[in-house]
VEXLO-223129 format. One record per residue (C-alpha): x, y, z; residue in three letters. Coordinates in steps of 0.1 Angstrom, whole numbers, padded with zeros to 4 digits, always signed. Each point is the difference from the previous one (the first is absolute). Layout:
BEGIN
XYZALA
...
***
This chain:
BEGIN
+0985+1047+0923UNK
+0024-0029-0004UNK
+0001-0034+0018UNK
+0033-0019+0001UNK
+0005-0035+0013UNK
+0028-0011+0021UNK
-0006-0038-0002UNK
+0032-0010+0019UNK
-0006+0022+0030UNK
+0005-0021+0031UNK
-0030+0008+0023UNK
-0016-0021+0015UNK
+0022-0027-0015UNK
+0027-0002-0025UNK
-0011+0010-0035UNK
-0036+0006+0013UNK
-0001+0034-0019UNK
-0016+0034+0001UNK
-0010+0029-0023UNK
+0003+0037+0003UNK
-0024+0027-0012UNK
+0015+0033-0012UNK
-0018+0032-0010UNK
+0014+0032-0018UNK
-0006+0027+0025UNK
+0012+0035-0008UNK
+0021-0013-0028UNK
+0018-0027+0019UNK
-0007-0037+0003UNK
-0007-0009+0037UNK
-0008-0034+0017UNK
-0035+0002+0015UNK
-0005-0034+0013UNK
+0014-0036+0001UNK
-0022-0030-0009UNK
+0003-0035+0013UNK
-0022-0031+0002UNK
-0016-0008+0033UNK
+0009-0037-0005UNK
+0035+0005-0012UNK
+0025-0028+0006UNK
+0033-0013-0011UNK
+0006+0002-0037UNK
-0034+0012-0010UNK
+0017+0027-0022UNK
-0029+0024+0005UNK
+0008+0031-0024UNK
+0014-0022-0028UNK
-0028+0016-0022UNK
-0017+0034+0006UNK
-0027+0017-0019UNK
-0019+0032+0006UNK
-0033+0012-0013UNK
-0011+0034+0014UNK
+0003-0004+0039UNK
-0002-0038-0002UNK
+0032-0020+0002UNK
+0003-0038-0008UNK
+0031-0017+0013UNK
+0010-0035-0008UNK
+0015-0026+0023UNK
+0016-0025-0023UNK
+0007-0028+0026UNK
-0028+0006+0025UNK
-0013-0035+0013UNK
-0036+0009+0009UNK
-0015-0022-0028UNK
+0028-0026+0000UNK
+0038-0001-0002UNK
+0013+0030-0020UNK
-0035+0007-0014UNK
+0003+0037+0002UNK
-0025+0027+0009UNK
-0010+0035-0009UNK
-0008+0028+0024UNK
-0021+0029-0006UNK
+0004+0034+0019UNK
-0021+0031-0002UNK
+0024+0028+0004UNK
-0012+0032+0016UNK
+0011+0030-0019UNK
+0032+0009+0016UNK
-0007-0013+0034UNK
+0029-0019+0015UNK
-0016-0002+0034UNK
-0029-0021-0012UNK
+0014-0034+0007UNK
-0031-0020-0008UNK
-0008+0018-0033UNK
-0035+0011+0009UNK
+0006+0037-0009UNK
+0002+0012+0036UNK
+0028+0004+0025UNK
-0019-0011+0032UNK
+0005-0016+0032UNK
+0004-0035-0016UNK
+0029+0012-0021UNK
+0015+0017+0031UNK
-0003-0031+0022UNK
+0014-0022-0030UNK
+0030+0022-0002UNK
+0005-0003+0038UNK
-0001-0037-0002UNK
+0026+0000-0029UNK
+0022+0024+0018UNK
-0001-0020+0033UNK
+0008-0032-0018UNK
+0029+0016-0018UNK
-0017-0009-0033UNK
+0018+0013-0030UNK
-0032+0015-0013UNK
+0003+0026+0028UNK
+0031+0013-0017UNK
-0016+0032-0012UNK
+0033+0017-0007UNK
+0014-0029-0020UNK
+0033-0002+0017UNK
-0004-0035+0013UNK
+0000+0010+0035UNK
-0033+0003+0020UNK
+0004+0027+0024UNK
-0017+0032+0013UNK
+0006+0017-0034UNK
-0024-0025-0016UNK
-0026+0005+0028UNK
+0000+0038-0004UNK
-0001-0004-0037UNK
-0029-0022+0002UNK
-0017+0027+0023UNK
+0007+0026-0025UNK
-0017-0020-0028UNK
-0029-0009+0023UNK
-0006+0037+0009UNK
-0002+0008-0036UNK
-0029-0024-0005UNK
-0015-0011-0032UNK
***
């Protein structure tokens, strides 16, 4: 498993950041999920640092303002083993994850871009359905 930060990713605001989780599956590295902060905003730089211990990822947001101007934050994610459909990190692909994805898709949220082509369309919806059907 590898976690890679993208601290200059522009959703929900410029340089708000994200991180990507990859796993080696059948000898090839594949993206299994994308991480973001629920409270992300302009210039937080979530993903400036990323660490992994087992199936727990810690992601830094260098300029997050939760505790004061540019005070920074760290976010902890429990990664379900190979379960990209698990959007809330509880180890199950359940109705909550499905409805979360529907909301992201309906809003045109970049986190709904499952295919990674920067276009949110039916291909992403069906890709999520496939992930969801695989379960955790």
